[in-house]
Every structure is written in structure tokens, then in C-alpha cells.
C-alpha positions, 0 to 999 in steps of 0.5 A: 227691328233691332239687329242681333249683335252677331249680325252686325259683327258679321256685316262689319267683319266680312265687308271686304270678304269674298266668302263663298258658300264653301267658306273663307276664300282661299288664294286665287291661284289655288282656286283656279289651278296650280301655281305652275304646272308641267305645261309651263314653258319654263321651270318656276324659279324658287328660293328658300329662306330657313333651312331647319328641319321643315325647310330642308326636308318638306320644302327642300329635299322632298320638293326637289325629289318630287317636283324637279321637273317643274321648278328650279331651286335657285337659292337657299338662305339662312342666318346660320352658314353652317346649317346652310352648308349641311342643308344644301348637301342634305337636300341635294341642291346645286344652287348658291347659298346666302346669309343675306336674304335681300342679296339672294333675291337680287342675285337669283331673281326667283319667282317665288320665295318659300318661308320656313324660318322661326315664326317671328321672322315670317312677316319680315321675309314675306313682306320683303319678298313681295316688295321685291316682286316675288310671290310667297309660300309660307309655313304656318303661322302667318305671323306671331302678333297683330302688327306683323299680321297687318304688315303682311296684309298691307304689303300684299295689297300694296304689291299685288303679289300672291301669298299661299299659307300651307295649311296641310291639315286641310288635306288630311283624310279625316279633315276632308271627311269632316268637311264633307259630312258638314257640307252634306247637312247630315247633322243639320246646321252646326250650333256649337263645337267641342274641340280638344287637342292632345300633344303627347309627352314626346311631341309636346315636350319638344316644343319646350326644348326649342325656340317655341318655348318663348312667346317672342319667337313662336307667339306661344302654342296658341299661335304656333300649334293651334293655328292649324286647329283654328284654321281647320275650324274656320274651314269646317264651319265656313265661318269667321271668328268674332270674339275670343276668351281664353285661359292658360297656365304653365303646369308641367314644364318650365319653372315646375321642374324640380331640377334643370340644366342647360341642355340634355346632352350634358345634364347631370340629371339625365338618369332621373329626368323623365324628359331626357332626350338624347339628340346624339342618337339622331345623326341628321339632327346632330349635323343640322343643329348641334354641329351648327351651334357655334354659329348662332348659339341655338341649342336644339336639345335645351332643358324643358324646365328652363325657368325662362320659358314663358308659354303655356302648356294648358290652354282653354279657349272659347270662340264666337263665330259670325254665324252664331256658332260657338267653339270650346277648344283646349290644348294640353301639351303633356298627355299620354297620347296624341291626337284630337277629339272633336264634336259638332252639335247640329240641329239634326244630330251630332258628329263625333270624330276621334283622330289618333296620331300616336297612342300606347295602344294599337288601332286599325284606324287613324280616325273613328267617326260617329254620326248620331241623328236626333230621334234616329240611329247611330252609324260608326266608321273608321279611316285608315292612315295615309302614308307620307309626311303628316299622314299623306297630307303634305304631298297632296297639298304640294301636288295642288300647289305645284302640279295638279290643275282643277277646281278647288271643290272643298276650298282647301287652298289658303291665302293671306286671309285664311292665315290671318283669321287663324292666327288672330284667334290665337293672338286674341287668346293670348291677349285675353289671357294676358289682359284677363278679358275677352278680345274681339278680333276686329280690335287687332287687325283691319282685314 
């Protein structure tokens, strides 16, 4: 009997995988317990590279405040010494600072490196850290292209060190609820998915003000932002992507503007530009970025209509998974509200979830759910928002990494394979747009 194309792809693509029933296997440290815990004889020595908003906040100040009893921040590194100086004070850290990453590791001998740099440099610091004997925790995305991704996978295999990718979305209340519903088989086996993500005119525009607006730094929003969404889908479906086809255009930002300037602060069009943003009203951003501009020339409030912007703001992607599930995904970056709508079509019914991150209307819930059975009734319910960073997910994720032992029943822990499979959808989508053809994931990286 002739084997189906999807079955052949599954065997070939999963040959090196240790996938469990819950989905793609996460990092072994996360599956067996925390990276370290309060029972440890000594504090874990941690060093951070990249002291921007995410590094100095979530992985700096918050880490020291919440986990100072189990870890010690032994070093901070950034290519910008002025930002580094302010970030250290903001975090309340007492460790030495470095502009030379290798020197920091040699001097402080950390157990673990946390990587929160510009995306295109993740691979550089991850690989060097592992080669020098450190475990690594990295912000998403794992890397920005297939070659950098391959470098990380090869370095991890060669060194035997451990890598954790911080997919905090897996720990959000609505994502957990969706996972539980799908695992219960209440709608049967999933056959296809509709997934639409909306970035609003404030958050969406911010990507075009920053380094994210250039493929060479961020890999485009299909990698930087959508890696979160692809990882959620891989995890929800317990499936791995096989083929990707995509379309993308720049319809609102960049060259589409009728006028432009270098940055918002001194823009002559600030009185009539709907995207004018006054960074001077934020003291923290002024000290972290504006006061550090002279050291590296990075402008935090750059014009969203710069003609050099080369990413897309309107994207559509189709993904085929190894288990014959197909996903239709869209990402739009200038919507009047923010959040996502996802619908799972199953053999027994459909699950619809609408998640609100920001909207011009008020709602009591952060997520609305509808489960409709074939030949049956519909039930609806909502979930309320959790407090804290990224709607409470950041603290839950960090607790699992740094403190709480126990079995990872939902498979939320994410390692290098999870990180690779999420970015490879985005990279394949980018290649598909550029080359105007579908891309197989196995064309890009050997996992």
C-alpha cells in the first residue's frame, strides 16, 4: 500500500524526536524540575547579556526581587556602556559590568547565561556561552535565520549544555485552557485551525520605531513576534510543521507615509502625524535609551515611515503539520484593538477563543470561549485577566524555571527543539514570500 505524503514526512522529520503524547518534548531540566531551587546548597550564578527593556526589567530587576534567595547575578553585559550603567542601577544589581561578553564569562564564571539582546545576536551569545561551559536561558526568538538556528542546535549537541527558551505565552491562563480542552478531545481530533492575531496601532507601531523594523535584526515580525504564536500552535496541536506557504506586504508603515522624519522628538510633522509618540514623557525610557544614544547611535523613537523599513505589516501564512492538521494564520500590525481569535475545527465540533489584550471597549473577561458540539449544544464561558507581566504568565514561567519542582503535566517547558520549530515556521514563511513558493521546513535545518 502506498504511504501518504504526510506519513512519510512525519517519519523523516520526527526521526530524532522524543515527542511525548503531550507534544514536542521540552527541555529535560524543566520536565524533571526547576533549573535550581531553594534546596540548592549554593545560589545559582547567573549573568545577563542585553540590558534593554526586557533584559533590565523581566530578567533583571524582577529576577533579583523575586528570586534573590536562589540566584546571584554575577555579571551584566551590553555593547552600550551608558545603558549598562543605568540598567545596573535600575535593577539594583551589585555585580560588575562588561562590554566584552567573553571576558564576563571568564571573570565571573556563571552557571547560566540569560540572553536578551537584539534577536540577530542570540545565536552568537548562546553558542559562545555553551562553548564556555554555561547553560543558557534565552528570550524568543531562538534565532533569526536557518543558519543561526543550525549553529545553536549543533552547539548544544556538541557541548551537552542545556538551553531553555522562554515561551511565556504557554503559561497564560487562556493558552492553558485551550490546551486542556484540546487534550480532553471534547471537539474530537483537530483537523484545521484559523488563527488571526491583531497588533494595535500603538503596540504594532512600536515595532516599526525600533530595530525590529529591519529583517536583518529581527527576522521580520514573522519571526520576532509570530514565533510566540507558532509555538503556541505547535504546543496546542502536539504537532510539528512540515510545509509553509506565505504572503506579506507593507501596507501602512515605511514608504507608505506621506511625510517622514528621523525621529519623533524633533519631527516637524508631530502636530499632524497620527503616530507621533513622545518618549520624553517616559523617564525610564529616556534614561535607558535616549541618554545612551551617543554610545551606539540607537534611536528608540525613530519614524515609523522610514523608507528603509523592510519588514511587512500585513501577513498571511498557511502551515501543514505532520499529523495532517492545517493552520491558516494572519498577523496585522495596525489594528484598532489587540489580541487574537483562534478557532479549532474538530471531528466532533469546534472551539472558538477570543483573547483581548487591549481594546477600546470594556469587557469583564480577558478571553471568551465557545465550544460547539456537532449535533449538540453550545457552551460559552470567560476567563479574567491575571495580574503581573504579560498577564501573569512571566511570573508563573519563572517560578517553574527557578523554584517550583514537579512534573510538567502540560509540557510547558520549552527547549531548543521547540525554539527551532517555532522560528522555522517564520523563517520558512519569510523565504516563501521572498521566493514566491511553498517551503518545506526540512529544507532549512537538520534537527
